[in-house]
N, C-alpha and C positions, 0 to 999 in steps of 0.2 A: 790473897792478893796475887793476881797473875803478873809476872814480869813480861814486858814487851819483847817480842821476838825481833830479830833482824833476818832479813831476806837475802839469800845469796843469789837467786834467780828463779827462773821458771823453766821446767823441763820441755813444756810446750809453749808456743806463742801466747795463747790466751788461757793457759792452764793455771792451776794453782801455783803459788810461789813455794819454795822450799828453803829453809833456813834453820836457825837455831834459836833457842830461847834459854836464858839461864834458869836453873831450877833452885828451889830453896835448899837442896842438899848439896850445894856447891857443885853441881854438874851442868850438863846441858841436855836439852830435849831436842831431837830432830823434829821440826815443826813443818807442818804442811798447812798452807792457809789459802783461802780463797773467800769470796763473799758468802758462799753457802757450804763451805767445807773447811774443816780444820781438824787437825789431829797432832798428836805428840807421842814419840817414843824416846826412851832414853838413848841418847846418842853414845855410840861406841867410839873409840879412837879412829877406827878406819872410816866412820861416817864423817868425823870432823876433818880428817885429811881429805876425803873425797870433796867435801863442800869447799874446803880452802883451795884445793887444786882446780875445781871448776871455776872459782872465783877469779884466780890468777890467769887461768887459760881463756877466761871469758867465754866459756863454752856453753853457758846457759842464756836464755833470753832474759832480758832486763826485768828485775823485780820491781815491785811498787817503789817509787821513788822515797816515799815517806819511811820506808822500812829497809831500805838498801843497807846492806853491811858496808863498813868502812874497812880500811886497812887495819885499824886498831881492833875491830871485831874479830877479823880473820886472824890477826896474830894471837889474840886471846885464846881462840879455840884450838889453835895449833899448839900453843903452850899448855893448854889444859890436857890435850891428848897426850904430849910428851910426858907429863907428870903422871899419867895413869897406865901407860904401857908397861908391861912386866918383862917381855922378852928383850933381852940385852941388845940384839941387832935392830929391832924395831925401835927401841929407845934411842939408840945412837942416830938412826935415820930421822926420827922426830926432832932430836936436838939439833941436827945439822939444818934441818928446815927452819926451825926456830931462830938459829943463828943468821941464817940468810935473810929472813924477813926483818929481824932486828938491825941487821947491818946494812939494810937497803940495798942488797945486791940486786943485780938485774933479774927481770922477771923470769927469764929462761932458766937461770940458776935456781931460783925459788921453785919453779914448776918441776925441775929435775929432782930436786930434794924432796919435795912433797910426793912426787911419783914413787920414789924409793920408799917413803914412809907408808904410803898406801899399799905398796907390794908390787913386785915385778908383774907386768902384764895386766894389771887390774885397771879397767877403764872407769874413771871417776863418775862419768855421766851414767853409765850402765849400773854402776854400784848404787847410785842415788835413785835410779828407776826401781831397782829390786827393793830398796828399803822404803820407797814411797808405797809400793804395792803392800809390803808388810804393814805399813803404818795405815793404810786404808782398811786392810782386813781387821786390824787391831781396833780401829775406830768404829 
């Protein structure tokens, strides 16, 4: 049985959507979907941070409404990433992002904390573009 995905957005206006789907092994798959294209890769913590950051920044084009991620979906993937990061500094950054989301802090605070979790100077959309290319090659 395939668990449905939730979409964060589209990298291109008419392109495939990008998002996540829970996996049966208590993880997430980075998911690319479109009417004639779909693929999945195991999502790493940095992938989940990039997706969450893109969602909060509203830096992607709108996903299909029926699959659009909610705040609860985004909070779950950030929490999942925080639980799996092994580097102490990265773990702390993810914990701060989780706290900001859970506490309902302003979007700019959440964005700042997610950006720190993703890594200084890492552009979330460019990260997702690179991973999309890897996903297409794998599929």
